[in-house]
N, C-alpha and C positions, 0 to 999 in steps of 0.2 A: 728665879729672882729677876725682877725688872731692872734693866740698866738705867740708873738714875740720870745719866747724861742724856740718854735718848728721851726719857720722860721729861726732863727739863726743856728739851727742844720742842717737844709736842706742846707743853703747857706754856711755853714762852716765858719761863721763869728766869730772871736774871739774878745777879748777886743781891741778896737781901730781900728777895721777893717773898711775899707770904704765900703759903700753900697749906694743904690739909692732908690728913691721913685718917682712915677709919680707926676708931678705938679698937685695940686688940691687935693691930698690925702697925706698931709704931715705926715711923720712918719709911714705910713702904711707898707712899706716894711722894713725900718730900720731907723737908726738915721739920716743919712746924705742925704738930698734930691739931686736929679739930677736936673740940669737946663735943660729945654726942651723948644723947640719953634717949631711952625708950619713952614712949608716951603711954605704955600699956599699964603703968602702975606698979611694975615689979621693982623699979629702982635699979635694975641691973644695967651695966653699961652696954651700949649697942656694939655689936660686932658685925663686920661685913662678911659676906660669904666670899667664895673664891674671887680673888681680885681681878678686875678688868685689866688686861695688859695694856701698856702704852702702845700707841700706834708707832709704827716703824718710821725710819727717816723718809720714806716715800709717801707719808700721809699728805693728803691734799691741803694746800694752804687756802684754797677757796673751793666752793662747789662748782661743779660743771654747770653749763647753761641750764637754768631751771626748766623743768617740764611744765606743761600746761594741761589743764583738764577743766571742762565745764562742770560746775557743781553748784546746784541751787541758783542763787542770784549772781554768781560770780564765774569768771574764767580764772581759775586759781593757778598761780605760779608756785611751784614747789620743787624742792630738792629731794632726791631719793637715793639711798645707799643701801647695800646689803642684798641678800638673796630675795628674789621676788616672792618666794613661798615661805619665808621666815615669819616668825611671830612679829606682829606690827607694833611699832612704837611711833607715836606722833609727838613731835617736839614743837612747842608753841612759844613764839617770842613775845616780847613786850614792847613798850615804848620808852625811849626812842631807839629802837633796835630793829633787827631784821633777822633773816635766817642764819646769818653768820655768827650769831650767838652760839650756834651749835656746830660750827665748822670743825671743831676738834672732838666734840661729843659724838657726832654721827659716825665717823670711821671706827671709833672705839666700840660702839654698839653693833655696827655692821660686822666687825670682827668677831663678835660673840654670836653671830647668826641671826641678828634681828633685821627685819625690813624697816628701815628708818625713813619716815616721811617728815619733812620740815617745810611747812607751807608759809608763804607770805600771807599775813592777815589782810583783810580788806583794807584798801587804801595804801598798801605797801608794795614796793617792788613791782613785779610783773603781774600781780593780781589785778584784775579789772572787773568792773561791773558790766554785766551783759546788756543792760539798758540804761540809757540816759535818764529815763523817767524814774528809776529806782532811787528812793531817798538815800542819801549818804548817811545812813543810820549806823551808830556805833554803840547802841545800848547793849548791855551785857548779854542778854538772851540771844540777840541776833548773831553775835560773833560765835557763840556756842553752836547755834544752828548751822553756821558756816562749816564747822568741823564735822557735824553729823552729815551734812550734804557731801563734803569731801570724802568721808568714809564710804558713803553710799556709791559715789562715783568711782572710787577705787576698788569697790567690792570688798571692803574691809569690814567684817562683821563686828570685830572687837579688837581693841588695841590698848596697850599701856599708854596713858596720856601723861605727858611731862611738860611743865612750863614754869615760867617766872613772869611777874608783873601781869600784863594783860593775859599772858599765856596761862599763868596760874589760875586766875579768875575763870578763864574759859574752861580749862580742864576741870576745875572744881564743879562748875555748873553741869558739864556733861556727866560727871561722876554722880552728881546729886540727882539730876532729873532723868538721865538715861543710863542707869548703872549697868544695864545689859550690854552697852556698847563699850564700857570701860573695864578692862581686865584688872587694872591697878593704876595707881595715881602717884606721881611725884609732884609736889606742889611747893615751890619756893615761897616762903612767907606764910604758908599755912592756908587757912580758910579765908579767901579773899572775895567771896560773893558780896557785891555792893549792897549796903543797907542805906537806901536813900533817906529814910527818915533819920537815921543816926547821923548822916552827913550834914543835916541841917543844924546840928549842935556843934559849937566850937570845941576845938581841942586845946590842949596846953600850948602856950606860945611856941615852945621849941618844936613841937610836932607840926604846928601850922607853918612854921618857917620852911620846913623841908618840902612842903607842898606849894611853894611859891608859884610855880608855873601853872598849877591848876587854877589859881585865882587870876593869874595873868590872862589865861585863855578865856576866862569869863568876860573879859573886856574886849571892845573892838580893837584896841591897840594890840592885844594878844593875837586876835584873829588875823590882823593885817601882818603881823610879824611872821606868823606861820605861812602866810601866802607869799612872802618875800623870800626868795631862795637864799640870799646872803644872811638875812636875819635868822631864818630858820636854821641854817647851818650853824651859826654861832650859838644860838640858843640851845640846840640839841647837844653841841659839843660841851657847853657849860654844864648841862645836866650830867653827861658822862663823867666829867671831871669831879662833880660834886658828890654823886651817889656811889662812885667807885674810887674812893680816895687812895686806896693802896694799889690800884691796878696800873702798872706802867705800860699802857698801850701806846703804840706809835701813831703818827698821823695817818699812815696808810691803812691801819686797821679801822680807824674811824671813817675815813673817806670811803672805804669799801662798803660800809653799812649806810653811810649818808646818801649814797646813790639811790637807795630804796625810797628815800623821802621825796624824790622827784616825781613820784606817782601823781597824776593829775587830781586824784581825789584825796591825797594825803591830808592836806590842811582841813578839809571839810570833815573827814572822818575823825581826826584827832580832836578838833574843836568840839564836835558833837559829843564825843565820848566824855570829855571832862565836864562839859556843861550839863549833860544829862545826869551825871553822877550828883551834881549839886542842885538838881531839880530846876535848872535854868533853861533847859531845852526839853521838849517833849519827845517821846519815842513814838512808835506806831501802835495804834490800838489793837492791831491783830496780834501783838505780842503781850497784851495785858495779862492774859491768863498765866503765861510763863513767869512774868515779873511778879505776879501775886504769889506764886509758889516760892519764888526766890526771896521775897520779902519775909517769908516765914522762917528763913534761915534753915533750909532742909539739911538733915544730916547726910553724911557720906559714909556708906557702908562697905564700899569696895576696899581692898587692901590699899593702904596709903602710907607714904613716907614723906614727911614734911622736912624741909630744909630752911634754916635761918642763916642769913649771912651776917656775921657779927659786925662788920664795918658798913653795913647798909643803913642809912639814916631812917629807913622805914621799918626796920626790924624792931618789933615790940619786945620789951624785956620780959623775962620769965620763961625762956626756953620752950615756947609754944604753948604755955599754960592758958593763954588767952583764948585759944581756939581748940583746945584738946577735946572739948565736949562735942564738937561738930563731927568727929570721926568715930564711928561706932564699930568699924570692922578691924581686922588686923592692922596694927599701927606701929610706926616707929618715927622718932624725931631725931634730927641731928643738927647741931650748930657748927658752922664752919668759921673758924677764927681767921682774921686777916683777909676776909673776902667781902667784896662789895655787892652792889645791886645786881650786876650782870653775872650772876653766879655761874651759869653754864660755860660762859667764855672765860671767866676768871679761874674756875676750878673744874675743867672739863672731866678729868678722871674721877673726881668725887661725885660729880653729877651722873656720869655714866654708871658708876658703881651703885648709886642709889636706884637707878632704873633696874639694873640686874637684880638687886636685892629685893625691891618691892615686888618684882615678878615672882619671887619665891616665898613671899610671906603667906 
């Protein structure tokens, strides 16, 4: 049995903090259970397999100095934990976050024997472009190709891919277009492949409100704010506060991640990503064939486990029903109550458990 006091320290849960537990193991992770349901049509409750143990008191509060490797167009900075010959898991962060979204997930998975790779996405942290002439492009297919290049450089033929936000989208794309490289998938928010045609149509006002920064970045005021260190710092902190309303993170936790935003290409990459989604910026023609395939909303046939964060303003209602038809292989869905957008850092044990479970689907 897991010592709840130790688990509480690992998860950073204070009095009254929200947490989750897999259905069928009430109270194992913490006090408040998550609702969870399968997406396979059986209607039966989801049950987790053997529980991932909490990391001990000696678990790292931060990653060691990131490693570096040349991969494709980039010199990629990444953290690595676990046995070098263990089955690979690649954890992908979102915006405005960095590798520390997985600072508690990685040691849990390493303890289960996985080789855990957590890269800085292009424009973040210690990742750098190899050439000044390379377009600071952040269209969706390019970031997925970065992951393929990283796997090639690390000689990883196949991995479990797990992510949220930009990371979910990227993992979804790899799983859809290069299924032979993706053993299984954990995707927070479900099927997030960008549909640029659909993005031209307005959403309900409440949904549009949550995307305020996307429209801000479409303006020159937004671009200038992202290039200004102080304004960028305050803007990203506001996003954290807004999209994770139940997460009682401290200033040091945010500042540790905010250091990754000082990358010289950060503003250019972020602005291009959001403008490209709204068809306000062009991508590169050499990726047109991939984007055409993605526009057709390709299905994902690898084993997949999708996670919804109940307190995330971007979580669609319906328990994953809106994207269930995009997953044609073994599939499971879980909703985590009391958890916001940065799900891996807010609920690391539940995220790690999802990785272990999808690997066994």
